[in-house]
C-alpha positions in Angstrom: 4.7 -38.3 -1.7 1.1 -39.2 -0.9 2.4 -41.3 2.1 4.4 -38.3 3.3 1.3 -36.0 3.2 -0.9 -38.6 4.8 1.6 -39.1 7.6 1.8 -35.4 8.4 -1.9 -34.6 7.9 -3.0 -35.2 11.6 -0.2 -33.0 12.8 -1.1 -30.2 10.3 -4.7 -30.4 11.4 -3.7 -30.1 15.0 -1.6 -27.0 14.2 -4.6 -25.4 12.5 -6.8 -26.2 15.5 -4.2 -24.5 17.7 -4.2 -21.4 15.5 -8.0 -21.3 15.5 -8.2 -21.6 19.2 -5.6 -19.1 20.0 -3.4 -21.5 21.9 -0.2 -20.5 23.7 3.1 -20.5 21.8 4.4 -23.4 23.8 1.6 -25.7 22.6 2.8 -25.7 19.0 6.1 -27.3 20.0 4.2 -30.3 21.5 3.0 -31.3 18.0 6.5 -32.0 16.8 7.4 -33.7 20.0 4.4 -36.0 19.9 5.3 -36.9 16.3 8.8 -37.8 17.4 7.5 -40.0 20.2 5.2 -41.8 17.8 8.2 -42.6 15.6 7.3 -40.6 12.6 9.7 -40.8 9.6 12.4 -38.0 9.2 10.7 -36.6 6.1 7.4 -36.3 8.0 9.1 -34.7 11.0 10.8 -32.2 8.7 7.5 -31.2 7.1 5.9 -30.9 10.6 8.8 -28.8 11.7 8.4 -26.4 8.7 4.6 -26.2 9.3 5.1 -25.5 13.0 7.5 -22.6 12.1 5.0 -21.2 9.6 2.2 -21.6 12.2 4.2 -19.7 14.8 4.7 -16.9 12.3 1.0 -16.8 11.7 0.3 -17.0 15.4 2.8 -14.1 16.0 1.2 -12.0 13.3 -2.3 -12.6 14.6 -1.2 -11.7 18.1 0.4 -8.5 16.8 -2.8 -7.7 15.0 -4.9 -8.3 18.1 -2.5 -6.2 20.1 -2.8 -3.3 17.6 -6.5 -3.7 17.5 -6.6 -3.4 21.3 -4.4 -0.4 21.2 -6.5 1.4 18.6 -9.7 0.5 20.5 -8.2 1.9 23.7 -7.2 5.1 21.9 -10.6 5.5 20.4 -12.2 4.8 23.7 -10.0 7.4 25.4 -10.9 9.9 22.7 -14.5 9.1 23.3 -14.0 9.7 27.0 -12.4 13.0 26.3 -15.3 14.0 24.1 -18.1 12.8 26.3 -17.0 13.2 29.9 -16.7 16.4 31.9 -15.3 14.5 34.9 -11.5 15.0 34.8 -10.8 12.4 37.5 -12.8 9.7 35.5 -10.9 10.5 32.3 -7.4 10.4 34.0 -8.3 7.2 35.8 -9.4 5.6 32.5 -6.1 6.7 30.8 -4.0 5.3 33.7 -6.0 2.0 33.7 -5.6 1.6 30.0 -1.9 2.3 30.2 -1.6 -0.5 32.8 -3.8 -2.9 30.7 -2.1 -2.3 27.3 1.5 -2.5 28.7 0.6 -5.4 30.9 2.3 -3.8 34.0 1.5 -4.3 37.7 0.8 -0.6 38.2 0.4 2.7 36.4 0.2 6.2 37.8 0.2 9.9 36.9 1.9 12.8 38.6 1.0 16.5 38.2 3.0 19.6 39.3 1.9 21.6 42.3 2.5 25.2 41.3 2.3 26.5 44.9 4.6 23.9 46.5 7.0 23.8 43.6 7.0 20.0 43.3 4.9 17.2 41.9 2.4 14.8 43.5 0.5 11.6 42.7 -2.7 12.5 40.9 -4.0 9.1 39.9 -2.8 5.5 40.6 -4.0 2.1 39.4 -2.8 -1.2 40.9 -0.9 0.5 43.7 -1.2 -1.1 47.2 1.2 1.2 49.2 -0.2 4.3 50.9 3.3 5.6 51.2 3.8 5.4 47.5 0.4 6.9 46.7 1.3 10.0 48.7 4.8 10.5 47.4 5.9 14.0 46.3 8.9 14.5 43.9 11.0 17.6 43.5 12.1 18.7 40.0 15.0 16.6 38.9 14.6 13.9 41.7 13.9 10.3 40.7 12.9 9.1 37.2 9.8 11.3 37.2 11.7 14.4 38.2 14.2 13.8 35.3 11.3 13.3 32.8 9.7 16.6 34.0 13.0 18.4 33.8 14.0 17.2 30.3 10.6 16.7 28.7 11.8 13.3 27.5 10.6 9.7 28.2 12.8 7.5 30.4 12.7 3.8 31.2 14.7 1.6 33.5 14.6 -2.2 33.8 15.7 -1.9 37.5 15.2 1.5 39.2 17.0 0.5 42.4 20.4 0.0 40.6 20.0 2.6 37.9 22.4 5.5 38.7 21.1 7.8 35.9 18.5 9.2 38.4 18.9 11.3 41.5 17.8 8.9 44.3 16.4 10.3 47.5 15.4 8.5 50.7 11.8 9.4 50.4 11.4 8.3 46.8 13.4 5.1 47.3 11.3 4.3 50.4 8.1 4.7 48.5 9.3 2.6 45.5 10.6 -0.1 47.9 7.3 -0.1 49.8 5.4 -0.6 46.5 7.9 -3.2 45.4 8.5 -1.6 42.0 11.5 -2.6 39.9 11.0 -1.7 36.2 9.6 1.8 35.6 8.8 3.9 32.5 7.8 7.5 32.5 6.7 9.8 29.7 5.9 13.6 29.8 2.5 15.1 29.4 3.3 18.0 27.0 1.2 21.0 26.4 2.6 23.7 24.1 6.1 22.5 24.7 5.6 22.7 28.5 5.6 19.6 30.8 2.3 19.6 32.8 2.7 16.1 34.2 4.2 12.6 33.9 2.5 9.3 33.1 4.2 6.1 34.5 3.9 2.4 34.1 5.8 0.0 36.5 6.4 -3.7 37.1 7.4 -5.4 40.3 10.0 -7.5 38.4 12.9 -6.5 36.0 11.6 -5.7 32.5 12.9 -3.9 29.3 10.3 -1.7 27.7 10.1 -1.7 23.8 10.0 1.4 21.6 6.4 0.5 20.7 5.4 0.5 24.4 7.1 3.9 24.8 5.2 5.3 21.8 1.9 3.9 23.1 2.4 5.4 26.6 3.3 8.8 24.9 0.0 8.7 23.0 -1.9 8.0 26.2 0.1 10.8 27.9 -1.0 13.1 25.1 -4.7 12.2 25.8 -4.1 12.9 29.5 -2.6 16.3 28.6 -5.6 17.1 26.5 -7.9 16.1 29.4 -6.0 18.4 31.8 -6.0 21.3 29.4 -9.7 20.9 28.8 -10.4 20.9 32.6 -8.5 24.2 32.9 -10.5 25.8 30.1 -14.1 24.9 31.1 -15.1 28.5 31.2 -16.7 27.9 27.8 -18.0 24.3 27.9 -19.2 24.3 24.3 -15.9 25.5 22.9 -14.0 22.9 25.0 -16.2 20.1 23.7 -15.6 21.3 20.1 -11.9 21.2 20.7 -12.1 17.6 22.0 -14.1 16.5 19.0 -11.5 18.0 16.8 -8.8 16.1 18.5 -10.8 12.9 18.1 -11.3 13.5 14.4 -7.6 14.1 14.1 -6.8 10.8 15.7 -9.2 9.0 13.4 -7.8 10.8 10.3 -4.3 9.8 11.3 -5.3 6.2 11.8 -7.0 6.2 8.4 -4.0 7.8 6.8 -1.7 5.1 8.4 -4.0 2.4 7.2 -4.1 3.9 3.6 -0.3 4.0 3.7 -0.1 0.3 4.6 -2.6 -0.6 1.9 -0.7 1.5 -0.6 2.6 -0.1 0.3 1.1 -3.6 -0.1 -0.7 -2.7 -3.3 2.3 -1.1 -5.0 4.5 -4.0 -4.0 2.0 -6.5 -5.4 1.7 -4.5 -8.7 5.5 -4.5 -9.1 5.8 -8.2 -8.4 3.0 -9.0 -10.9 4.7 -7.0 -13.7 2.1 -4.3 -13.8 2.4 -1.3 -16.1 2.4 2.5 -15.3 -1.4 2.9 -15.8 -2.0 0.2 -13.3 0.1 1.9 -10.7 -1.6 5.3 -11.4 -5.1 3.8 -11.1 -4.3 2.0 -7.9 -2.8 5.1 -6.2 -5.6 7.3 -7.5 -8.1 4.9 -5.8 -6.2 4.9 -2.6 -5.8 8.7 -2.5 -9.3 9.4 -3.7 -8.2 11.7 -6.6 -7.1 11.5 -10.2 -3.5 10.9 -11.2 -1.9 11.7 -14.6 1.5 10.3 -15.5 3.5 12.4 -18.0 6.7 11.5 -19.7 9.9 13.7 -19.7 8.4 15.8 -22.5 5.0 16.3 -20.8 3.2 13.8 -23.0 0.6 11.7 -21.2 1.5 8.1 -20.4 -1.5 7.3 -18.2 -4.5 9.0 -16.5 -6.5 12.0 -17.7 -5.1 13.4 -21.0 -6.1 17.0 -20.2 -3.2 19.4 -19.7 -2.6 20.1 -16.0 -2.2 23.8 -16.8 0.6 26.4 -17.0 3.6 26.2 -14.7 3.7 22.4 -14.6 7.4 22.4 -15.8 8.3 24.8 -13.0 6.5 22.7 -10.4 8.2 19.6 -11.6 11.6 21.3 -11.5 10.8 22.4 -7.9 9.9 18.9 -7.0 13.1 17.6 -8.5 15.2 20.1 -6.6 13.4 19.5 -3.2 13.2 15.7 -3.7 9.5 15.9 -2.6 6.1 16.5 -4.1 5.1 20.1 -4.3 1.8 22.0 -4.4 0.7 23.3 -7.8 -2.5 25.3 -7.5 -5.2 22.8 -6.6 -3.0 19.9 -7.6 0.2 18.1 -6.4 3.2 17.4 -8.6 5.9 14.8 -8.0 9.0 14.5 -10.3 9.7 10.9 -11.3 13.4 10.6 -10.9 16.1 8.0 -11.6 19.2 9.5 -10.0 19.5 12.9 -11.6 17.5 12.0 -14.7 13.8 13.0 -14.7 11.8 10.3 -16.4 8.4 11.9 -16.0 6.0 13.7 -13.7 3.0 12.6 -11.6 0.1 15.0 -11.2 -2.5 14.5 -8.5 -5.9 16.3 -8.8 -8.9 16.3 -6.5 -6.9 16.3 -3.3 -5.9 19.9 -2.6 -4.9 19.0 1.0 -2.6 16.0 1.6 -1.5 14.9 5.1 2.0 13.6 5.6 1.0 9.9 5.2 -0.9 10.5 1.9 1.9 12.7 0.6 4.5 10.0 1.3 2.2 7.5 -0.5 2.0 9.8 -3.5 5.8 10.2 -3.5 6.3 6.4 -3.2 4.1 6.1 -6.3 6.7 8.3 -8.1 9.5 5.9 -7.0 7.6 2.8 -8.3 6.7 4.6 -11.5 10.4 5.4 -12.0 11.3 1.8 -11.5 8.7 0.6 -14.0 9.8 3.2 -16.6 13.4 2.2 -16.2 12.5 -1.5 -16.6 10.3 -0.7 -19.7 13.1 1.4 -21.2 15.7 -1.2 -20.7 13.5 -3.9 -22.3 12.6 -1.5 -25.1 16.2 -0.7 -25.8 17.1 -4.4 -26.0 14.2 -5.2 -28.2 14.9 -2.2 -30.4 18.5 -3.3 -31.0 17.3 -6.7 -32.2 14.6 -5.2 -34.3 17.1 -2.6 -35.6 19.0 -5.5 -37.2 15.9 -6.6 -39.0 15.3 -3.0 -40.2 18.9 -2.8 -41.5 18.5 -6.0 -43.5 15.1 -4.8 -44.7 16.5 -1.6 -46.1 19.7 -3.2 -47.5 18.5 -6.4 -49.3 14.6 -6.4 -49.2 14.2 -8.6 -52.3 16.7 -11.3 -51.3 14.3 -13.1 -49.0 11.0 -11.1 -48.4 9.3 -14.1 -46.8 12.2 -14.7 -44.4 12.2 -11.0 -43.4 8.5 -11.1 -42.8 8.8 -14.2 -40.7 11.7 -12.6 -38.7 9.5 -9.5 -38.1 6.6 -11.6 -36.9 8.8 -13.4 -34.4 9.9 -9.9 -33.1 6.3 -8.6 -32.9 6.5 -6.6 -36.1 4.0 -7.5 -38.8 5.7 -6.3 -42.0 2.6 -7.4 -43.9 0.6 -4.5 -42.4 1.0 -0.9 -43.6 3.8 1.0 -42.0 5.3 4.5 -42.3 9.0 4.8 -42.9 10.5 8.0 -41.4 14.0 9.1 -42.3 15.6 11.4 -39.7 18.8 13.4 -40.1 20.4 16.0 -37.8 19.4 19.4 -39.1 22.8 21.1 -38.4 26.4 20.0 -38.3 26.5 16.2 -38.4 29.0 13.7 -37.0 29.0 10.3 -35.4 28.1 11.8 -32.0 25.0 13.7 -33.2 23.7 10.6 -35.1 24.2 8.4 -32.0 22.2 11.0 -29.9 19.5 11.0 -32.6 19.4 7.2 -32.6 18.9 7.2 -28.8 16.2 9.9 -29.1 14.4 7.8 -31.7 14.3 4.9 -29.3 12.8 7.1 -26.6 10.3 8.6 -29.1 9.1 5.1 -30.0 9.1 4.0 -26.3 5.7 2.4 -25.6 4.8 1.9 -29.2 5.3 -1.0 -31.6 7.7 1.0 -33.8 11.4 0.2 -34.3 14.4 2.3 -35.3 18.0 1.8 -36.4 20.9 3.8 -37.8 21.2 3.4 -41.5 23.7 5.2 -43.7 23.9 8.8 -42.5 20.4 8.8 -41.1 18.2 7.2 -38.5 15.2 5.3 -39.9 12.0 4.8 -37.9 9.4 2.2 -38.9 6.0 2.9 -37.3 2.6 1.1 -37.8 0.3 3.2 -40.0 -2.9 3.9 -38.1 -1.6 4.2 -34.5 2.1 3.8 -34.0 2.2 5.3 -30.5 3.9 8.6 -29.5 1.7 10.4 -32.1 3.8 8.8 -34.8 0.9 8.2 -37.3 -2.8 8.3 -37.7 -5.2 6.2 -39.7 -4.1 6.0 -43.3 -6.7 5.2 -45.9 -7.6 6.8 -49.1 -6.7 10.4 -49.6 -5.7 10.6 -45.9 -2.5 8.7 -46.4 -0.5 11.8 -47.4 -1.9 13.8 -44.6 -1.1 11.1 -42.1 2.5 10.8 -43.4 2.9 14.6 -43.3 1.6 14.8 -39.7 3.8 11.9 -38.6 6.9 13.5 -40.2 6.2 16.9 -38.6 5.5 15.4 -35.1 8.6 13.3 -35.3 10.8 16.3 -36.2 9.4 18.3 -33.3 9.7 15.6 -30.7 13.1 14.4 -31.8 14.4 18.0 -31.7 13.2 18.3 -28.1 14.8 15.0 -27.2 18.2 15.7 -28.8 18.5 19.4 -28.3 19.3 20.1 -32.0 17.1 20.5 -35.2 16.1 17.2 -36.8 14.9 16.9 -40.4 12.4 14.1 -41.1 11.1 12.8 -44.4 8.3 10.3 -44.7 7.4 7.9 -47.5 3.9 6.8 -48.2 2.4 3.9 -46.1 3.7 0.6 -47.4 3.4 -3.1 -46.6 5.9 -5.8 -47.4 9.8 -5.7 -47.4 10.1 -4.5 -51.0 7.5 -1.8 -50.7 8.9 -0.6 -47.4 12.4 -0.3 -48.9 10.9 1.8 -51.7 9.1 4.0 -49.1 12.5 4.4 -47.4 14.0 5.7 -50.6 11.1 8.0 -51.0 11.5 9.4 -47.4 15.3 9.8 -48.0 14.6 11.9 -51.1 12.2 14.0 -49.0 15.0 14.7 -46.5 17.4 15.7 -49.2 14.8 17.9 -50.9 14.1 19.6 -47.6 17.8 20.3 -47.2 18.0 21.8 -50.7 15.0 24.0 -50.0 16.6 25.3 -46.8 14.0 23.7 -44.6 16.3 21.7 -42.3 14.7 20.9 -39.0 11.3 20.4 -40.5 9.3 17.3 -41.4 7.5 16.5 -44.7 6.1 13.6 -46.7 6.7 12.8 -50.4 3.2 13.7 -51.2 3.4 17.1 -49.4 6.5 18.0 -51.5 5.0 16.6 -54.7 7.0 17.3 -57.8 9.5 19.4 -55.9 10.6 16.1 -54.2 11.1 14.6 -57.6 13.0 17.6 -58.9 15.2 18.3 -55.9 15.7 14.8 -54.4 18.6 12.6 -55.5 17.7 9.8 -58.0 14.7 11.4 -59.5 11.9 8.8 -59.2 9.7 9.8 -62.2 7.7 6.6 -62.3 7.1 6.8 -58.5 5.9 10.4 -58.9 3.6 9.5 -61.7 2.2 6.6 -59.7 1.7 8.7 -56.6 -0.1 11.5 -58.6 -2.1 9.6 -61.2 -2.2 6.2 -59.6 -6.0 6.1 -58.8 -6.8 7.2 -62.4 -4.4 4.7 -64.0 -5.8 1.8 -61.9 -9.4 2.8 -62.7 -8.7 3.0 -66.4 -6.9 -0.4 -66.4 -9.7 -2.0 -64.4 -12.7 -0.4 -66.2 -11.3 0.2 -69.7 -12.1 4.0 -69.3 -10.1 7.0 -70.5 -9.9 9.2 -67.5 -6.2 9.9 -68.0 -6.7 10.8 -71.6 -9.7 13.0 -70.7 -7.8 14.8 -68.0 -4.9 15.5 -70.4 -7.2 16.8 -73.1 -8.9 19.0 -70.5 -5.6 20.6 -69.4 -4.4 20.8 -73.0 -7.5 22.8 -74.0 -7.0 25.3 -71.2 -9.9 23.9 -69.1 -12.4 24.4 -71.8 -15.1 21.6 -71.8 -16.2 22.5 -75.4 -12.7 22.2 -76.9 -12.0 19.1 -74.9 -15.1 17.3 -76.1 -14.1 18.1 -79.7 -10.6 16.8 -79.0 -12.0 13.6 -77.6 -14.9 13.3 -80.1 -17.4 12.8 -77.4 -20.4 14.7 -76.0 -19.7 17.4 -73.5 -21.8 15.6 -70.9 -19.4 12.6 -71.2 -16.4 15.0 -70.5 -18.3 16.3 -67.4 -19.1 12.8 -66.1 -15.5 11.7 -66.6 -14.2 14.8 -64.7 -16.7 14.1 -61.9 -15.1 10.7 -61.6 -11.7 12.2 -61.5 -12.8 14.4 -58.6 -14.1 11.3 -56.7 -10.7 9.5 -57.2 -8.3 12.4 -56.7 -10.2 14.7 -54.3 -12.0 18.0 -54.7 -8.7 20.0 -54.9 -7.6 18.3 -58.2 -8.3 21.5 -60.2 -6.6 23.8 -57.6 -3.5 25.7 -58.7 -0.9 23.6 -56.9 -2.6 20.2 -57.5 -3.3 20.9 -61.2 0.3 21.8 -61.7 1.4 18.5 -60.3 -1.2 16.6 -62.4 -0.1 18.4 -65.6 3.6 17.6 -64.8 2.7 13.9 -64.1 0.7 13.7 -67.3 3.5 15.2 -69.3 6.1 12.8 -67.6 3.8 9.8 -68.3 3.4 10.8 -71.9 7.2 11.3 -72.3 8.0 8.0 -70.6 6.0 6.0 -73.1 3.6 3.2 -72.5 
């Protein structure tokens, strides 16, 4: 391999030198030919051939860039002439000369109508050597120029003499023959839909004009039309100059928009190929457009960008964008529906750019297409991963104690750390239930967890969701520590019920167990969440979400398989643990306090301690259970738990 590279190195260096020096295309072929003459091996010749092909591509690209740079420079120079010069002849002469230079033709010229004579005449020529040609006059419809003026459309011919599309006259043909012209292109100078002249470029040999050359000549013709119009409106010089400056600014803005569109296309393509996420696309497009972009999912929840609500009427604007297939104006913002076929996957909202030109608007809409592609890819991957994780969840809930370590290891391989606290949410359709409704609920659960590290699976008659406690994505859970565990589980159940109902279109009842870690504890939390769902159904609260702690003893009384021990642990757990660890009597003190009707004096006699000791113990109870321990609802649960604990025995 080293011999191969060393054998081709001189040729490669020569190719680089040719690129650097801007050599002609033919010179590149000499490199391979020289290598063949020197008897280079076939492998070396193959490598040089490939390198030559790549060098020619680079050479062609550089040549195109230089040509475009020259065209833009000429356009800007022309715009500068329009803004700075009051001499109409000088401006028209510059336009014709630039047309000849950029198209590389032998001659270029411009004809204008003569209102009095009813025909057209040569106004400016460049490269012409025939006096007869320079003094030609064309009637409307005669020759190529007459047809351009009559139809207001550009025409080109590789050989005017043999082209029968035009009405040939002896005078015109004589002038063309005297000038020696063969290939001719003509474009109209349009002003308000009216042809005010024709700009030509011509060669003295056969030639086919490309669409880019037609477009360039049309642009120069537009400049010439502006110059003529300005000359006719010099009554107010200051107003005319302002109009020219405006035209110049418009050209620069258009060029900048085109450049931004090219940059945007390259940037979006690069992001997709690198596997970027939706926030990366939003940030890149926001930087290109000079505004702020928010990406919302199908339910209006933020996926990327500013989290602030875009305001009222967003859903209507998104629906209008979906119907029109384009971005729409929404107040000071722009809205674009993110579509995959007829399905709306989300919405893009652009702020900070109340006015978008066509190029920037297309870039914004292209960002919607790329976002739809990324969301579809993410959803496909998430659905596949969720199916595999769903099998883990089914085994976890069915036989958690068979192989806890194996289940934990499987979860870790799938990106689920069962050793960390999780919330178990049990969801059931709130109304009539069948296989179809449960399948729809399972699909909705997958979309609800989309973008999070949670998993879901169908289990029994319900759909079970396992979400990390303390940030499971989609608003599924909040930080869970201390007395906040029940509040977090309650919020997660309520949010899940609301979002799943929106996703499915029917009420969904959700029960949540307490945060748990480890297969056995998670299975117990599932049983707790299932009892919550059944208790909600008995209470007539279908379509709501609740946690075991929020239902309290009602969950124990109304749920199937009354978990007395679980209720006692959930209610008195902190006190039982404190007594076991410290050898104190907080549970006994609390029971005596309630038995004595809340009287500290009677309680201290019952316990045979000083009243200050009772007060200190109750203060510790408040620290462990929270300030509401003596409230009506909480005290009822505590008294029931104390009674159940006493009846259950040690």
